[in-house]
Structures are given as structure tokens and as C-alpha cells.
Steps between C-alpha positions, in 0.01 A plus 500: 500500500454174313247664267747780415777254422262302279403815304868595451584151376209508249608842368855378450371198306280722282778744397651423156857377506763639263685260268849398603647673193345828615643461850843421354485809279399713796785362711749568221374857459351624831453852363256361243270372775312192391491606134127555489492766230782429243277566198203285598332805651282582797672311782461161332792252503730535201458184288861514375633515854276208589663303218843560651626807312670775697381860495778594257426204269127578499575862409723388210230266373231768512708788361449428126138382541188716465322566830176352366363216717496246213870566427589450866301177516676375187838583655413314820376195309815481285729544801313232694523255210875552467544434871294182467737385223785513751655843445607712794355847546817656355498252211136576416577871516789464252288291263214752495740792460685325217188375321200721590299334221436214744256729681269479199478121526236331714641293789352186343723549194810538719414175674435327165843604366662382823326162464625473141859572608477247782396238245823577311703396805540820701436422864363737761848610606612560141191681373560821703856529364381448143222754545743754647733460203234493229157628613398537133430125499176570686379721214574236237197316355470145627510356146829677435654354817382153411616531138856588605510219756356251250763597243785441744361169620378345174702657219825567686469187721587668829412290804268641766799555731698680227205725421453590867873578536492717186205694642676549833809647335330684212124544558468761225561232236122447509456858377672416171315398188500117473662515154795696644540249780503219245751689284743534791457137601550366147811710449660380825393139445572449130765762418693482825424144611394601852262264686202625699659449842802710403272774364321528832817486705666773293193725493448497123176699511655790691708597195362684194505285188707754305782489755495119507521476120772765463730342756446145383558574130806710588653208690397259225677697229806535718509122528438514876158333497396182322150356509538153653346206324242285670655308787817711492619707796537878509819525708694688231239777469476797734238466771158630404486714814818682395358566153172628638577703808857628497530876440606570144855603594554184706344284228735640235810480721456156657275305260534645149853640550419786263482877509183713528575646157500155337173413670331823388604440138373142522159606634453747214593235243268246661212747500561568130503127424170450680343792316607354165363159601165654591483683167582177316227315690248774413594476130457123506158535666392753236616269221309210652187714524538604133540136397192402698304779331613380154400142578162622623444693175599196296249286691225755435577506123497122485168481686349762267618319187370173631164656571480642146574159354 
């Protein structure tokens, strides 16, 4: 009797135990059993179920992928890395469905991008939200990420806290070319007189530059916006948030107090002015190049004459 009990106890200890995630999936879907097939094949535990994905989520992840073993292993590695970064199973599923290019990246690169973003001030609780909103950040070269962050910190003089807040509200600003980021900052800072803290609070980088310029110049020519001098307040100007984010109809009615027809005519005139300015700049550059060429020819003649003498 005692020997039989001892053998039964040893057999129970030797049997492999299923992960808790598998047991939870089986309890949620009893008809699926313990989820031992689910694409892994041959009665082996499904790795996606073991990570915490449901049967339906695992099927959605596998649907667009080739059945080849290396593709399935790549899918499992990417899904596992996203879960390690703090995303839920549903969040990881949405990220991979919205940006399937992440499956071509090695897990080490995903972790390296996450480390880079953490250094910019995004904590563990904020990183999953940023990744869900802008998964393309993980495909961006590290030098490009660092160049954009360096521009905002050193050239635009954003504090570390302001940079982190800007990334939380508008993570795709890092996808922009650094020169475009600097152009938008310089316009808001020098032309509009807006300090860095107000830019971040109003969400400056969520608005296309063309819309910002059109609305600001329109208000300026109507006499409704004046660039404050250094040390002067901005109480008489409309709030930057209203200029940036109000729908066009609301902006015209409540801020500019103009009609859509007037605004359309203004935008066409402004576009024509900018085109003429660009043509004038090109002519000036060509004239400067011609002058440089003439000076170079004159130097060559002088050198040749001097050599003959």
C-alpha cells in the first residue's frame, strides 16, 4: 500500500505542469481544451497561449503570417518582447496588426529602442501607451531618435521634463526631420513669441506647420495677433491652443471672426507670396554663384599673368 502511494506521488511530480496562462485560457474557453494544438502542431503547448494570448488573439496574430517555422518563431519572439515592455496581450496584438514591419526586427532591437525612449523620460507605464500610438518609433534608427531629441534639448532649449511631456502627447514628433522640427519651433518662438512651456502645453507639434502659419498670419494681418516683445505678456493674443486645434469653422467664427470665403482667398494669396519669395531667393542664389564664378576667373587670370611675369 505504502509502495503504491509512493509510486503515484513520484509520477505526479514527474508530469509536466501547464503554465498558468494556459490554464486561464482553457478555463475561459473550455471547448478549446488546454490549447495544445493552436498552430504549434503535434500536441505541443501553443507558445502564444503560454504567453497569455487567447485562442482568438493567437489566430489573428498567425493569420497574415506564413506557416513556415522561422516565421512563427519570429512572431512569438516579437510578441514576447512587446509583453515584456509592458503591453497587454490585446495591446501587443493591435501594435503588430498596425505595424507588421516590427516582425522583421530582432527582439534585441526592440529592447534597444525601448531603452532609448526610457532615457528620454518615458517611464515603464508611459512607454506602452507611446508604443501603441506610434509603433513606427521602434523602426526608427537610433541615431535619428537621438538627433531629434538632441535638437529639442540643445537647440530649442526644452527641459528634460518638457521633452518627456511632448513625447507623451505627440510621440510621432520624433518621426519628423530635425530641420522641420526646428522650423516649427523657431516660427512659434520668434514669430509668435511663444515660450517652450506654452508650446508643450498647447501641443505645438501635433499641428502641421502649414496650418500653424496660415492661421497665425491671418490673425496677424487682421490685427488680432501681435508678437510680444521680450518680457511682455501675451494676454491680448488668442490662446495658442485655440489657434492650433480648433476646427476651422470654430476658429474662423470665434477667433478670427471672419468668413470661410475670406480665409480661402487669404490662403491662396499667401501661397502666391511664398512662391514669389522662393523664386526671388533662387534668383539671388544664382546671381551669387555667377559672381563667385567671375571672381574665380579673375583670380585665375591674375595668377597666370603673375606667373608669366
